[in-house]
GUTI-130442 format. One record per residue (C-alpha): residue number from 1; residue in three letters; x, y, z. Coordinates in steps of 0.25 Angstrom, whole numbers, m for minus. Example, Ala and Ser with C-alpha at 12.3 -4.5 7.8 and 13.67 -1.06 7.14 Angstrom:
2
<num->1&residuo->ALA&u->49&v->m18&w->31>
<num->2&residuo->SER&u->55&v->m4&w->29>
This chain:
484
<num->1&residuo->MET&u->m80&v->277&w->230>
<num->2&residuo->SER&u->m76&v->271&w->243>
<num->3&residuo->HIS&u->m71&v->257&w->245>
<num->4&residuo->THR&u->m79&v->247&w->254>
<num->5&residuo->PHE&u->m75&v->234&w->261>
<num->6&residuo->SER&u->m84&v->222&w->265>
<num->7&residuo->LEU&u->m84&v->218&w->280>
<num->8&residuo->SER&u->m76&v->206&w->277>
<num->9&residuo->ARG&u->m65&v->213&w->270>
<num->10&residuo->VAL&u->m65&v->224&w->281>
<num->11&residuo->ALA&u->m63&v->213&w->291>
<num->12&residuo->ARG&u->m51&v->208&w->284>
<num->13&residuo->LEU&u->m45&v->221&w->281>
<num->14&residuo->VAL&u->m45&v->226&w->296>
<num->15&residuo->GLY&u->m44&v->213&w->303>
<num->16&residuo->VAL&u->m58&v->213&w->310>
<num->17&residuo->SER&u->m68&v->202&w->310>
<num->18&residuo->ARG&u->m80&v->204&w->301>
<num->19&residuo->SER&u->m89&v->201&w->313>
<num->20&residuo->ALA&u->m82&v->213&w->320>
<num->21&residuo->LEU&u->m85&v->222&w->308>
<num->22&residuo->GLN&u->m99&v->218&w->307>
<num->23&residuo->ARG&u->m100&v->221&w->322>
<num->24&residuo->MET&u->m94&v->235&w->319>
<num->25&residuo->VAL&u->m104&v->237&w->308>
<num->26&residuo->LYS&u->m116&v->233&w->317>
<num->27&residuo->GLU&u->m110&v->243&w->328>
<num->28&residuo->GLY&u->m109&v->254&w->318>
<num->29&residuo->THR&u->m94&v->256&w->320>
<num->30&residuo->LEU&u->m91&v->251&w->305>
<num->31&residuo->GLN&u->m100&v->256&w->294>
<num->32&residuo->SER&u->m104&v->246&w->283>
<num->33&residuo->GLN&u->m113&v->246&w->272>
<num->34&residuo->ASN&u->m118&v->232&w->267>
<num->35&residuo->GLY&u->m105&v->225&w->273>
<num->36&residuo->GLN&u->m96&v->235&w->266>
<num->37&residuo->VAL&u->m87&v->245&w->273>
<num->38&residuo->GLU&u->m81&v->258&w->267>
<num->39&residuo->MET&u->m66&v->260&w->267>
<num->40&residuo->ASP&u->m67&v->273&w->275>
<num->41&residuo->GLU&u->m76&v->266&w->285>
<num->42&residuo->LEU&u->m66&v->255&w->287>
<num->43&residuo->LEU&u->m54&v->265&w->288>
<num->44&residuo->ARG&u->m63&v->273&w->299>
<num->45&residuo->VAL&u->m66&v->261&w->307>
<num->46&residuo->PHE&u->m52&v->254&w->306>
<num->47&residuo->PRO&u->m43&v->266&w->307>
<num->48&residuo->ASP&u->m32&v->257&w->314>
<num->49&residuo->VAL&u->m30&v->247&w->304>
<num->50&residuo->LYS&u->m16&v->247&w->300>
<num->51&residuo->TRP&u->m16&v->250&w->285>
<num->52&residuo->GLU&u->m1&v->251&w->281>
<num->53&residuo->ASP&u->1&v->264&w->273>
<num->54&residuo->ASP&u->16&v->266&w->274>
<num->55&residuo->GLY&u->19&v->264&w->260>
<num->56&residuo->GLU&u->14&v->255&w->249>
<num->57&residuo->TYR&u->24&v->244&w->252>
<num->58&residuo->ALA&u->20&v->243&w->266>
<num->59&residuo->ARG&u->5&v->244&w->262>
<num->60&residuo->VAL&u->6&v->232&w->253>
<num->61&residuo->GLU&u->13&v->224&w->263>
<num->62&residuo->GLU&u->3&v->227&w->273>
<num->63&residuo->ILE&u->m8&v->223&w->263>
<num->64&residuo->LYS&u->m1&v->210&w->260>
<num->65&residuo->LYS&u->1&v->206&w->275>
<num->66&residuo->LYS&u->m14&v->209&w->279>
<num->67&residuo->ALA&u->m21&v->205&w->266>
<num->68&residuo->PHE&u->m13&v->192&w->262>
<num->69&residuo->ALA&u->m8&v->187&w->276>
<num->70&residuo->LYS&u->m9&v->172&w->277>
<num->71&residuo->ARG&u->m20&v->171&w->267>
<num->72&residuo->ILE&u->m11&v->174&w->255>
<num->73&residuo->PHE&u->2&v->168&w->260>
<num->74&residuo->GLU&u->m4&v->155&w->265>
<num->75&residuo->ARG&u->m15&v->153&w->255>
<num->76&residuo->ALA&u->m15&v->154&w->240>
<num->77&residuo->LEU&u->m19&v->167&w->232>
<num->78&residuo->PRO&u->m32&v->166&w->224>
<num->79&residuo->ASP&u->m32&v->158&w->211>
<num->80&residuo->ARG&u->m25&v->166&w->200>
<num->81&residuo->GLU&u->m37&v->169&w->192>
<num->82&residuo->VAL&u->m45&v->173&w->204>
<num->83&residuo->LEU&u->m34&v->182&w->209>
<num->84&residuo->ALA&u->m33&v->188&w->195>
<num->85&residuo->ASP&u->m48&v->191&w->195>
<num->86&residuo->ARG&u->m48&v->198&w->208>
<num->87&residuo->LEU&u->m36&v->206&w->204>
<num->88&residuo->PHE&u->m43&v->210&w->191>
<num->89&residuo->ASP&u->m56&v->214&w->199>
<num->90&residuo->LEU&u->m47&v->222&w->208>
<num->91&residuo->SER&u->m40&v->229&w->197>
<num->92&residuo->THR&u->m53&v->232&w->190>
<num->93&residuo->GLU&u->m58&v->239&w->203>
<num->94&residuo->TYR&u->m45&v->247&w->204>
<num->95&residuo->ALA&u->m45&v->251&w->190>
<num->96&residuo->ALA&u->m59&v->256&w->192>
<num->97&residuo->ALA&u->m55&v->264&w->204>
<num->98&residuo->LYS&u->m43&v->270&w->197>
<num->99&residuo->SER&u->m52&v->274&w->185>
<num->100&residuo->LEU&u->m61&v->281&w->195>
<num->101&residuo->LEU&u->m49&v->288&w->202>
<num->102&residuo->THR&u->m44&v->293&w->188>
<num->103&residuo->HIS&u->m58&v->298&w->186>
<num->104&residuo->TYR&u->m58&v->306&w->199>
<num->105&residuo->GLU&u->m44&v->312&w->196>
<num->106&residuo->GLN&u->m49&v->317&w->182>
<num->107&residuo->LEU&u->m61&v->322&w->189>
<num->108&residuo->PHE&u->m52&v->330&w->199>
<num->109&residuo->ASP&u->m44&v->336&w->188>
<num->110&residuo->TRP&u->m57&v->340&w->181>
<num->111&residuo->THR&u->m62&v->346&w->194>
<num->112&residuo->LEU&u->m49&v->354&w->195>
<num->113&residuo->LYS&u->m51&v->360&w->181>
<num->114&residuo->LYS&u->m65&v->363&w->183>
<num->115&residuo->LEU&u->m61&v->371&w->196>
<num->116&residuo->ASP&u->m51&v->379&w->188>
<num->117&residuo->ASP&u->m62&v->382&w->178>
<num->118&residuo->VAL&u->m70&v->387&w->189>
<num->119&residuo->ALA&u->m58&v->395&w->195>
<num->120&residuo->GLU&u->m56&v->402&w->182>
<num->121&residuo->SER&u->m70&v->407&w->180>
<num->122&residuo->GLY&u->m71&v->413&w->194>
<num->123&residuo->GLY&u->m64&v->424&w->202>
<num->124&residuo->PRO&u->m53&v->424&w->212>
<num->125&residuo->ALA&u->m61&v->418&w->223>
<num->126&residuo->THR&u->m66&v->406&w->214>
<num->127&residuo->LEU&u->m51&v->404&w->210>
<num->128&residuo->GLN&u->m47&v->403&w->224>
<num->129&residuo->ALA&u->m58&v->394&w->228>
<num->130&residuo->VAL&u->m55&v->384&w->217>
<num->131&residuo->SER&u->m40&v->384&w->220>
<num->132&residuo->SER&u->m43&v->381&w->234>
<num->133&residuo->LEU&u->m53&v->370&w->230>
<num->134&residuo->LYS&u->m43&v->364&w->221>
<num->135&residuo->GLN&u->m32&v->364&w->231>
<num->136&residuo->TRP&u->m41&v->357&w->241>
<num->137&residuo->LEU&u->m45&v->347&w->231>
<num->138&residuo->ARG&u->m31&v->343&w->228>
<num->139&residuo->GLY&u->m28&v->343&w->243>
<num->140&residuo->GLN&u->m39&v->333&w->245>
<num->141&residuo->ILE&u->m34&v->324&w->234>
<num->142&residuo->GLN&u->m20&v->324&w->238>
<num->143&residuo->ALA&u->m23&v->322&w->253>
<num->144&residuo->ALA&u->m27&v->307&w->254>
<num->145&residuo->PRO&u->m35&v->304&w->266>
<num->146&residuo->LYS&u->m28&v->298&w->278>
<num->147&residuo->GLU&u->m36&v->285&w->276>
<num->148&residuo->ALA&u->m32&v->284&w->261>
<num->149&residuo->GLY&u->m19&v->276&w->265>
<num->150&residuo->ARG&u->m27&v->266&w->274>
<num->151&residuo->GLY&u->m38&v->265&w->263>
<num->152&residuo->LEU&u->m28&v->262&w->252>
<num->153&residuo->VAL&u->m22&v->250&w->260>
<num->154&residuo->LEU&u->m36&v->245&w->264>
<num->155&residuo->LEU&u->m40&v->245&w->249>
<num->156&residuo->ALA&u->m27&v->238&w->246>
<num->157&residuo->GLU&u->m28&v->227&w->256>
<num->158&residuo->GLU&u->m43&v->225&w->252>
<num->159&residuo->SER&u->m38&v->223&w->238>
<num->160&residuo->VAL&u->m28&v->213&w->242>
<num->161&residuo->MET&u->m39&v->205&w->249>
<num->162&residuo->ARG&u->m48&v->206&w->237>
<num->163&residuo->ILE&u->m37&v->200&w->228>
<num->164&residuo->VAL&u->m34&v->188&w->237>
<num->165&residuo->SER&u->m48&v->185&w->243>
<num->166&residuo->ALA&u->m63&v->187&w->239>
<num->167&residuo->GLN&u->m75&v->189&w->249>
<num->168&residuo->VAL&u->m87&v->180&w->248>
<num->169&residuo->LYS&u->m100&v->183&w->254>
<num->170&residuo->VAL&u->m110&v->172&w->256>
<num->171&residuo->LEU&u->m125&v->174&w->255>
<num->172&residuo->PRO&u->m135&v->173&w->262>
<num->173&residuo->SER&u->m126&v->170&w->274>
<num->174&residuo->GLY&u->m118&v->182&w->273>
<num->175&residuo->HIS&u->m104&v->175&w->276>
<num->176&residuo->GLU&u->m92&v->181&w->270>
<num->177&residuo->PHE&u->m78&v->175&w->267>
<num->178&residuo->PHE&u->m66&v->177&w->258>
<num->179&residuo->VAL&u->m60&v->168&w->247>
<num->180&residuo->GLU&u->m45&v->168&w->248>
<num->181&residuo->GLY&u->m34&v->161&w->241>
<num->182&residuo->THR&u->m39&v->149&w->232>
<num->183&residuo->ASP&u->m51&v->146&w->240>
<num->184&residuo->THR&u->m64&v->143&w->234>
<num->185&residuo->ILE&u->m76&v->150&w->239>
<num->186&residuo->LEU&u->m80&v->138&w->247>
<num->187&residuo->GLU&u->m66&v->136&w->253>
<num->188&residuo->ALA&u->m66&v->150&w->257>
<num->189&residuo->ALA&u->m79&v->150&w->264>
<num->190&residuo->LEU&u->m76&v->137&w->272>
<num->191&residuo->ARG&u->m63&v->143&w->276>
<num->192&residuo->ALA&u->m70&v->155&w->281>
<num->193&residuo->GLY&u->m80&v->146&w->289>
<num->194&residuo->ILE&u->m92&v->148&w->281>
<num->195&residuo->PRO&u->m98&v->134&w->278>
<num->196&residuo->LEU&u->m104&v->137&w->264>
<num->197&residuo->ASN&u->m111&v->124&w->259>
<num->198&residuo->TYR&u->m103&v->114&w->251>
<num->199&residuo->GLY&u->m101&v->99&w->249>
<num->200&residuo->CYS&u->m89&v->93&w->242>
<num->201&residuo->SER&u->m81&v->106&w->240>
<num->202&residuo->ASN&u->m75&v->101&w->227>
<num->203&residuo->GLY&u->m86&v->105&w->217>
<num->204&residuo->ASN&u->m94&v->92&w->216>
<num->205&residuo->CYS&u->m106&v->94&w->224>
<num->206&residuo->GLY&u->m111&v->109&w->222>
<num->207&residuo->GLU&u->m114&v->111&w->237>
<num->208&residuo->CYS&u->m106&v->123&w->237>
<num->209&residuo->ARG&u->m114&v->130&w->226>
<num->210&residuo->ALA&u->m116&v->145&w->229>
<num->211&residuo->ARG&u->m121&v->157&w->221>
<num->212&residuo->LEU&u->m112&v->169&w->217>
<num->213&residuo->VAL&u->m119&v->182&w->220>
<num->214&residuo->SER&u->m108&v->191&w->216>
<num->215&residuo->GLY&u->m93&v->192&w->213>
<num->216&residuo->GLU&u->m84&v->183&w->205>
<num->217&residuo->ILE&u->m80&v->168&w->208>
<num->218&residuo->LYS&u->m71&v->159&w->200>
<num->219&residuo->LYS&u->m71&v->144&w->199>
<num->220&residuo->VAL&u->m57&v->138&w->204>
<num->221&residuo->HIS&u->m61&v->123&w->206>
<num->222&residuo->PRO&u->m68&v->114&w->196>
<num->223&residuo->HIS&u->m81&v->107&w->201>
<num->224&residuo->ASP&u->m89&v->96&w->196>
<num->225&residuo->TYR&u->m103&v->101&w->201>
<num->226&residuo->THR&u->m111&v->107&w->190>
<num->227&residuo->LEU&u->m118&v->120&w->192>
<num->228&residuo->LYS&u->m131&v->121&w->184>
<num->229&residuo->GLU&u->m131&v->132&w->174>
<num->230&residuo->VAL&u->m142&v->140&w->182>
<num->231&residuo->GLU&u->m133&v->139&w->194>
<num->232&residuo->LYS&u->m121&v->145&w->187>
<num->233&residuo->ASN&u->m130&v->156&w->181>
<num->234&residuo->ALA&u->m135&v->159&w->195>
<num->235&residuo->GLY&u->m121&v->160&w->200>
<num->236&residuo->TYR&u->m119&v->147&w->207>
<num->237&residuo->PHE&u->m105&v->141&w->209>
<num->238&residuo->LEU&u->m97&v->131&w->218>
<num->239&residuo->MET&u->m90&v->138&w->230>
<num->240&residuo->CYS&u->m80&v->126&w->230>
<num->241&residuo->SER&u->m75&v->129&w->216>
<num->242&residuo->ASN&u->m75&v->144&w->215>
<num->243&residuo->THR&u->m68&v->156&w->222>
<num->244&residuo->ALA&u->m71&v->170&w->223>
<num->245&residuo->VAL&u->m64&v->180&w->214>
<num->246&residuo->THR&u->m71&v->192&w->219>
<num->247&residuo->ASP&u->m79&v->195&w->232>
<num->248&residuo->ILE&u->m92&v->187&w->230>
<num->249&residuo->VAL&u->m106&v->184&w->236>
<num->250&residuo->ILE&u->m111&v->170&w->235>
<num->251&residuo->GLU&u->m124&v->163&w->239>
<num->252&residuo->ALA&u->m120&v->150&w->247>
<num->253&residuo->SER&u->m126&v->142&w->258>
<num->254&residuo->VAL&u->m119&v->140&w->271>
<num->255&residuo->ALA&u->m119&v->126&w->277>
<num->256&residuo->GLY&u->m126&v->122&w->290>
<num->257&residuo->ALA&u->m123&v->111&w->299>
<num->258&residuo->THR&u->m133&v->102&w->292>
<num->259&residuo->ASP&u->m128&v->105&w->278>
<num->260&residuo->ILE&u->m115&v->98&w->280>
<num->261&residuo->GLN&u->m114&v->84&w->275>
<num->262&residuo->PRO&u->m107&v->74&w->284>
<num->263&residuo->GLN&u->m92&v->71&w->279>
<num->264&residuo->THR&u->m82&v->61&w->282>
<num->265&residuo->ILE&u->m68&v->66&w->280>
<num->266&residuo->ALA&u->m55&v->59&w->283>
<num->267&residuo->THR&u->m46&v->69&w->290>
<num->268&residuo->LYS&u->m32&v->68&w->296>
<num->269&residuo->VAL&u->m27&v->72&w->310>
<num->270&residuo->LYS&u->m19&v->85&w->309>
<num->271&residuo->ALA&u->m16&v->86&w->324>
<num->272&residuo->VAL&u->m21&v->81&w->337>
<num->273&residuo->GLU&u->m19&v->93&w->346>
<num->274&residuo->LEU&u->m20&v->91&w->361>
<num->275&residuo->LEU&u->m27&v->104&w->367>
<num->276&residuo->ASP&u->m27&v->98&w->381>
<num->277&residuo->ALA&u->m25&v->84&w->387>
<num->278&residuo->ARG&u->m40&v->82&w->386>
<num->279&residuo->ILE&u->m43&v->87&w->372>
<num->280&residuo->ALA&u->m37&v->87&w->358>
<num->281&residuo->ALA&u->m39&v->95&w->345>
<num->282&residuo->LEU&u->m39&v->85&w->333>
<num->283&residuo->HIS&u->m35&v->92&w->320>
<num->284&residuo->LEU&u->m40&v->85&w->307>
<num->285&residuo->THR&u->m37&v->89&w->293>
<num->286&residuo->THR&u->m47&v->85&w->282>
<num->287&residuo->PRO&u->m42&v->81&w->268>
<num->288&residuo->ARG&u->m38&v->92&w->258>
<num->289&residuo->SER&u->m50&v->89&w->249>
<num->290&residuo->GLN&u->m60&v->89&w->261>
<num->291&residuo->ARG&u->m64&v->98&w->272>
<num->292&residuo->LEU&u->m74&v->95&w->283>
<num->293&residuo->ARG&u->m87&v->102&w->282>
<num->294&residuo->PHE&u->m92&v->106&w->295>
<num->295&residuo->LEU&u->m98&v->118&w->303>
<num->296&residuo->ALA&u->m91&v->123&w->316>
<num->297&residuo->GLY&u->m97&v->116&w->328>
<num->298&residuo->GLN&u->m100&v->102&w->321>
<num->299&residuo->ARG&u->m94&v->89&w->325>
<num->300&residuo->VAL&u->m88&v->77&w->317>
<num->301&residuo->ARG&u->m85&v->62&w->319>
<num->302&residuo->LEU&u->m70&v->59&w->319>
<num->303&residuo->SER&u->m65&v->44&w->317>
<num->304&residuo->THR&u->m51&v->38&w->316>
<num->305&residuo->ASP&u->m46&v->23&w->318>
<num->306&residuo->GLY&u->m60&v->18&w->322>
<num->307&residuo->VAL&u->m63&v->29&w->332>
<num->308&residuo->ALA&u->m73&v->41&w->331>
<num->309&residuo->GLY&u->m78&v->53&w->338>
<num->310&residuo->ASP&u->m87&v->65&w->336>
<num->311&residuo->TYR&u->m80&v->79&w->339>
<num->312&residuo->TYR&u->m83&v->93&w->336>
<num->313&residuo->ILE&u->m75&v->101&w->326>
<num->314&residuo->ALA&u->m67&v->112&w->333>
<num->315&residuo->SER&u->m62&v->118&w->320>
<num->316&residuo->CYS&u->m68&v->129&w->311>
<num->317&residuo->PRO&u->m75&v->125&w->298>
<num->318&residuo->CYS&u->m66&v->135&w->292>
<num->319&residuo->GLU&u->m53&v->127&w->295>
<num->320&residuo->ASP&u->m53&v->120&w->282>
<num->321&residuo->ARG&u->m48&v->106&w->283>
<num->322&residuo->HIS&u->m44&v->107&w->298>
<num->323&residuo->ILE&u->m53&v->100&w->308>
<num->324&residuo->GLU&u->m51&v->101&w->323>
<num->325&residuo->LEU&u->m58&v->93&w->334>
<num->326&residuo->HIS&u->m57&v->93&w->349>
<num->327&residuo->VAL&u->m56&v->79&w->355>
<num->328&residuo->ARG&u->m58&v->77&w->370>
<num->329&residuo->ARG&u->m49&v->66&w->377>
<num->330&residuo->ASP&u->m59&v->55&w->381>
<num->331&residuo->ASN&u->m62&v->41&w->380>
<num->332&residuo->ARG&u->m68&v->41&w->366>
<num->333&residuo->PRO&u->m61&v->33&w->356>
<num->334&residuo->PHE&u->m58&v->45&w->346>
<num->335&residuo->ALA&u->m53&v->54&w->357>
<num->336&residuo->ARG&u->m43&v->43&w->362>
<num->337&residuo->LYS&u->m38&v->42&w->347>
<num->338&residuo->VAL&u->m36&v->57&w->346>
<num->339&residuo->PHE&u->m28&v->58&w->359>
<num->340&residuo->ASP&u->m21&v->44&w->358>
<num->341&residuo->ASP&u->m16&v->42&w->344>
<num->342&residuo->LEU&u->m22&v->51&w->333>
<num->343&residuo->ARG&u->m11&v->57&w->326>
<num->344&residuo->LYS&u->m8&v->67&w->314>
<num->345&residuo->GLU&u->m13&v->62&w->301>
<num->346&residuo->ASP&u->m22&v->52&w->307>
<num->347&residuo->PRO&u->m35&v->50&w->299>
<num->348&residuo->VAL&u->m48&v->55&w->306>
<num->349&residuo->THR&u->m61&v->54&w->299>
<num->350&residuo->ILE&u->m71&v->65&w->301>
<num->351&residuo->GLU&u->m86&v->63&w->299>
<num->352&residuo->GLY&u->m96&v->75&w->300>
<num->353&residuo->PRO&u->m99&v->85&w->303>
<num->354&residuo->GLN&u->m111&v->84&w->313>
<num->355&residuo->GLY&u->m118&v->94&w->322>
<num->356&residuo->THR&u->m126&v->107&w->321>
<num->357&residuo->PHE&u->m118&v->115&w->331>
<num->358&residuo->VAL&u->m114&v->126&w->321>
<num->359&residuo->ILE&u->m113&v->141&w->319>
<num->360&residuo->ASN&u->m126&v->148&w->315>
<num->361&residuo->MET&u->m120&v->155&w->302>
<num->362&residuo->GLU&u->m130&v->165&w->302>
<num->363&residuo->SER&u->m128&v->171&w->315>
<num->364&residuo->ARG&u->m120&v->183&w->318>
<num->365&residuo->ARG&u->m123&v->184&w->333>
<num->366&residuo->PRO&u->m113&v->184&w->344>
<num->367&residuo->VAL&u->m109&v->169&w->348>
<num->368&residuo->ILE&u->m106&v->163&w->361>
<num->369&residuo->PHE&u->m98&v->150&w->360>
<num->370&residuo->VAL&u->m98&v->140&w->372>
<num->371&residuo->ALA&u->m89&v->128&w->373>
<num->372&residuo->TRP&u->m88&v->117&w->384>
<num->373&residuo->ASP&u->m75&v->109&w->385>
<num->374&residuo->ASP&u->m73&v->103&w->371>
<num->375&residuo->GLY&u->m86&v->109&w->366>
<num->376&residuo->PHE&u->m76&v->119&w->362>
<num->377&residuo->ALA&u->m73&v->111&w->349>
<num->378&residuo->PRO&u->m86&v->115&w->342>
<num->379&residuo->ILE&u->m86&v->129&w->348>
<num->380&residuo->LYS&u->m72&v->131&w->343>
<num->381&residuo->SER&u->m76&v->128&w->329>
<num->382&residuo->LEU&u->m89&v->137&w->330>
<num->383&residuo->VAL&u->m80&v->149&w->335>
<num->384&residuo->GLN&u->m70&v->147&w->324>
<num->385&residuo->HIS&u->m81&v->146&w->314>
<num->386&residuo->ALA&u->m88&v->159&w->319>
<num->387&residuo->MET&u->m75&v->166&w->319>
<num->388&residuo->SER&u->m72&v->162&w->304>
<num->389&residuo->LEU&u->m86&v->167&w->301>
<num->390&residuo->GLU&u->m85&v->180&w->309>
<num->391&residuo->MET&u->m100&v->178&w->311>
<num->392&residuo->ALA&u->m102&v->181&w->326>
<num->393&residuo->GLU&u->m103&v->195&w->332>
<num->394&residuo->SER&u->m95&v->190&w->344>
<num->395&residuo->MET&u->m91&v->176&w->350>
<num->396&residuo->HIS&u->m90&v->172&w->364>
<num->397&residuo->LEU&u->m83&v->158&w->367>
<num->398&residuo->TYR&u->m85&v->151&w->381>
<num->399&residuo->TRP&u->m77&v->138&w->383>
<num->400&residuo->VAL&u->m81&v->130&w->395>
<num->401&residuo->SER&u->m70&v->121&w->401>
<num->402&residuo->GLU&u->m75&v->109&w->410>
<num->403&residuo->ALA&u->m67&v->96&w->406>
<num->404&residuo->LEU&u->m58&v->102&w->396>
<num->405&residuo->PRO&u->m49&v->115&w->396>
<num->406&residuo->HIS&u->m51&v->126&w->386>
<num->407&residuo->TYR&u->m41&v->119&w->377>
<num->408&residuo->GLN&u->m41&v->129&w->366>
<num->409&residuo->ASP&u->m42&v->141&w->375>
<num->410&residuo->ASN&u->m31&v->149&w->368>
<num->411&residuo->LEU&u->m38&v->148&w->355>
<num->412&residuo->CYS&u->m51&v->154&w->361>
<num->413&residuo->ARG&u->m43&v->165&w->367>
<num->414&residuo->SER&u->m36&v->168&w->354>
<num->415&residuo->TRP&u->m50&v->169&w->348>
<num->416&residuo->ALA&u->m54&v->179&w->358>
<num->417&residuo->ASP&u->m41&v->187&w->356>
<num->418&residuo->ALA&u->m43&v->187&w->341>
<num->419&residuo->LEU&u->m58&v->191&w->340>
<num->420&residuo->ASP&u->m64&v->203&w->346>
<num->421&residuo->ASN&u->m78&v->197&w->346>
<num->422&residuo->PHE&u->m73&v->184&w->353>
<num->423&residuo->THR&u->m73&v->181&w->368>
<num->424&residuo->TYR&u->m68&v->168&w->375>
<num->425&residuo->VAL&u->m71&v->163&w->389>
<num->426&residuo->PRO&u->m66&v->150&w->394>
<num->427&residuo->LEU&u->m74&v->144&w->405>
<num->428&residuo->SER&u->m73&v->133&w->416>
<num->429&residuo->VAL&u->m84&v->125&w->422>
<num->430&residuo->ASP&u->m84&v->129&w->436>
<num->431&residuo->GLY&u->m99&v->126&w->439>
<num->432&residuo->GLY&u->m108&v->119&w->430>
<num->433&residuo->ALA&u->m113&v->120&w->416>
<num->434&residuo->LEU&u->m124&v->130&w->420>
<num->435&residuo->ASP&u->m114&v->139&w->427>
<num->436&residuo->VAL&u->m105&v->140&w->414>
<num->437&residuo->ALA&u->m117&v->143&w->405>
<num->438&residuo->GLU&u->m121&v->154&w->415>
<num->439&residuo->HIS&u->m107&v->160&w->415>
<num->440&residuo->ILE&u->m107&v->161&w->400>
<num->441&residuo->LEU&u->m121&v->166&w->399>
<num->442&residuo->GLY&u->m118&v->176&w->409>
<num->443&residuo->VAL&u->m109&v->184&w->399>
<num->444&residuo->HIS&u->m120&v->185&w->389>
<num->445&residuo->ASN&u->m133&v->190&w->395>
<num->446&residuo->ASP&u->m140&v->192&w->381>
<num->447&residuo->LEU&u->m139&v->181&w->371>
<num->448&residuo->THR&u->m150&v->186&w->362>
<num->449&residuo->HIS&u->m141&v->188&w->350>
<num->450&residuo->THR&u->m131&v->177&w->352>
<num->451&residuo->ASP&u->m127&v->163&w->347>
<num->452&residuo->ILE&u->m121&v->152&w->357>
<num->453&residuo->TYR&u->m114&v->140&w->353>
<num->454&residuo->ALA&u->m111&v->131&w->364>
<num->455&residuo->ALA&u->m104&v->117&w->365>
<num->456&residuo->GLY&u->m104&v->109&w->378>
<num->457&residuo->PRO&u->m112&v->100&w->387>
<num->458&residuo->ALA&u->m127&v->99&w->387>
<num->459&residuo->GLU&u->m129&v->105&w->401>
<num->460&residuo->PHE&u->m121&v->117&w->398>
<num->461&residuo->LEU&u->m127&v->120&w->385>
<num->462&residuo->HIS&u->m141&v->119&w->391>
<num->463&residuo->HIS&u->m138&v->129&w->402>
<num->464&residuo->LEU&u->m131&v->138&w->391>
<num->465&residuo->ARG&u->m142&v->138&w->381>
<num->466&residuo->ASP&u->m153&v->141&w->392>
<num->467&residuo->GLY&u->m145&v->152&w->398>
<num->468&residuo->ALA&u->m142&v->158&w->384>
<num->469&residuo->ILE&u->m157&v->157&w->379>
<num->470&residuo->ALA&u->m161&v->164&w->392>
<num->471&residuo->ARG&u->m151&v->176&w->388>
<num->472&residuo->GLY&u->m158&v->177&w->375>
<num->473&residuo->LEU&u->m151&v->167&w->366>
<num->474&residuo->SER&u->m159&v->163&w->354>
<num->475&residuo->PRO&u->m161&v->147&w->354>
<num->476&residuo->LEU&u->m155&v->149&w->339>
<num->477&residuo->GLY&u->m143&v->155&w->345>
<num->478&residuo->TRP&u->m140&v->143&w->354>
<num->479&residuo->HIS&u->m130&v->132&w->348>
<num->480&residuo->GLY&u->m126&v->121&w->358>
<num->481&residuo->GLU&u->m119&v->108&w->356>
<num->482&residuo->VAL&u->m118&v->98&w->367>
<num->483&residuo->ILE&u->m104&v->92&w->369>
<num->484&residuo->VAL&u->m104&v->78&w->375>
């Protein structure tokens, strides 16, 4: 029986993004059945992947280097009982495979004896034919196919991945992520940028309730919230208190912008990073027991020492307790505070989030991101969120500079270098807002199946939206945020 891999595991094994694999399936260059890829097909499409096969020691070292990497050495292994359960499941699977191989060996020996019986009952021609057939069969058994070594390493590496992580599929959204280390299912989802609905995250409110469709989970944290008996019988559990033992499928709701309740969190300054004389990146850290719930593209209110200001979050929701905001040097009191005397470990209170300039989690269409000056802050958050979700077929980023430089230009170029489906074009305002909009739209004549996320001045957004709709963009595909 042939071995199959999910697209998410194939992405990890061969170092290709899941969105790129989905594009290959759509184009017919990679054959997939119900999201599963046969081993022979994987080896056919990716013949140049360097599977180490020069001796068992080298093979194990390669597996350790690729599969463990920083995930293992910088973060904890799974809980001991979870690890034991995964090892038991894997050993059971291999025991079944070994039993099947033993049966095939016995069947082969039985076939050879039957052939000897046939030879004895026939004449010289039959004897010669049987002898040739037996010789051919032995040759086929001994001559392992050239792909066998690569297939062996592929299976070994996948086995290591299955021991240290479990895959989760979320219904009905279809999102997938991996639970690694000692993470709960909720922690792993948020780390992957998937905003599953939750409240307190410590087992009191029950907002992270989900239903287990298939697979095995394990409770790793106690919780005070009491599930009704009928809920338990239906498979409901709290994601903040459980981890995945095996690959699982769950039913859980994904939070939208209006689902997140306002929060007030006391943070501390991690750093004030001058990106340019005119703009600074303010890096904040939330307490260990809290994290800010927000969606990429939203804004918050910051306050310290009696001064306050509203700013867009520039970091990804997947960055755990780290919050990045871009503060422009101007006469607003909070901006003066940041540039003049805000220091490391100073307290800053966050209130929010606010805004509906967020990603459409259901869309898989190509995306165009457009930022004007420090409108790059919410766009940066959106881009990183889209990357973490691997949701878009392709991404194009246009950053327009008028009063500010492209202050994180190297970061944008690194995205373009790292991703084969990402392009970055820095632009300057040579004419007016209309000229810039027409320049961007001139590259994309047909926007019928596209999403646009743009942050900038109202006049520019007006020209960009009208021109995009004239090129076939659906009004539902337009997402604009006026930056004052």
